[in-house]
N, C-alpha and C positions, 0 to 999 in steps of 0.2 A: 603184354601183348601176346595174343595167341600165336603159337607156332604152327605152321602148316608143314606136314610131312609129305614128302614126295618119294615114292618108291623108285628104285633105280631103273626099272623097266617102264615106268610111267612116261608117256609121251605127251599127255594132255597138258596144255598150258593155261587153259581157261576153265573157269568154274562151270560145272554143269548144273542146269536148272531144270527140275522136273516140270513138264508141261503136259496137260491133257489136251491134245489137239489131234487133228488129222493131217497127214502129210501125203501129198501126191507125188509119186516118183515115176519119171518117164525116161527110160534109157534113150540116149541119143541115137542108138543103133536101130531104134524103131521096133523093139520087141514088145511093146504094149505098156499101158499105164497101170501102175499098181497103187492102190490106196492102202496106207498103213497107219498104225497108231503111234504117235510120237511118244517116246518115253522121256527123253530129256534133250536139251539143246544147249549149246554154248556158242561163243563167238566164232569158234572154228569148225563146228559141225553139229551133227545130231545123231541120236540113236532112236531106232524105231522097231516096231514089231510088225512084220508082214502077216497077212491072213494065213499064209502057208508058205513053206519053203519054195523058192523058185530058182531060176538059173542065173541070178545075179552073181557075178564073180568079182573078186578084188580087182580094182583098177577100172571098172566100168564107169564111164562118164554118164551123168544123168542130169536132167532138169528136175528141179524140186520146187514144190509149192506147199507152204505151211499155212493152214487155215485154223485160226483160233476162234471158236464160237463163244457166245455168252452162254455159259452152262445153265443159267437159270431160265433162259427162253431161247430155244434154237430157231424160233420163227424169225428172229431178227437177223439182219445181215451180219456177216463175220465181223468181229471186232478188229482182227488183224489178219491180213493176207500178205504173206511174204513170198517172193519168188527169187530163184537163183540157180546156180549150177553147183555140182559137186562130183565127188568121186567116191565109189565104194571102197572103204578101207578094211572092212571085215564083214563076213557073213558067217553066221553060226546058226544052223537050223533056220528059223524064221526071224532071227534077230539080225538087224542090219546096222552097221556104223558107217556114217557118211561124213567126209571132210568137205567143207565148202571150198570151192576153187575161185570164188570171187565174192564180192559184196552182195548181200541180199537187197532186193528192191521192194518197196512197199507199194501194194496196189490197194487203193481205197475203193470200196464198193459204192461209188457215187450213183451208179445206175439204179441202186436199190434204196437210196435214201429219199426221204420226203423232205422237201424244202418248204418253209413257211414264209 
């Protein structure tokens, strides 16, 4: 059996999965919506790259929406659209780490689907 090493300073409990997707981040304080590129996601949070550094600070409460498209044809509706809330736990330049503060909910794009 493979042994998993955890560093003493490591706080993550969940495996991170690299995902190519967009994430919409909206501070609850109303400072505007930011679109970012998702780097990876886990059951406990996500890491994203913002288009440029901004005023997000550690502890900031945000609403988050993750949209995963079909990479082969972006004309189709999103494959997965998840919404939830989180808190900024780290900002370094344009890199953002976010911890989910509740369960994510799935929003299916029924309005864009064709029914036969």
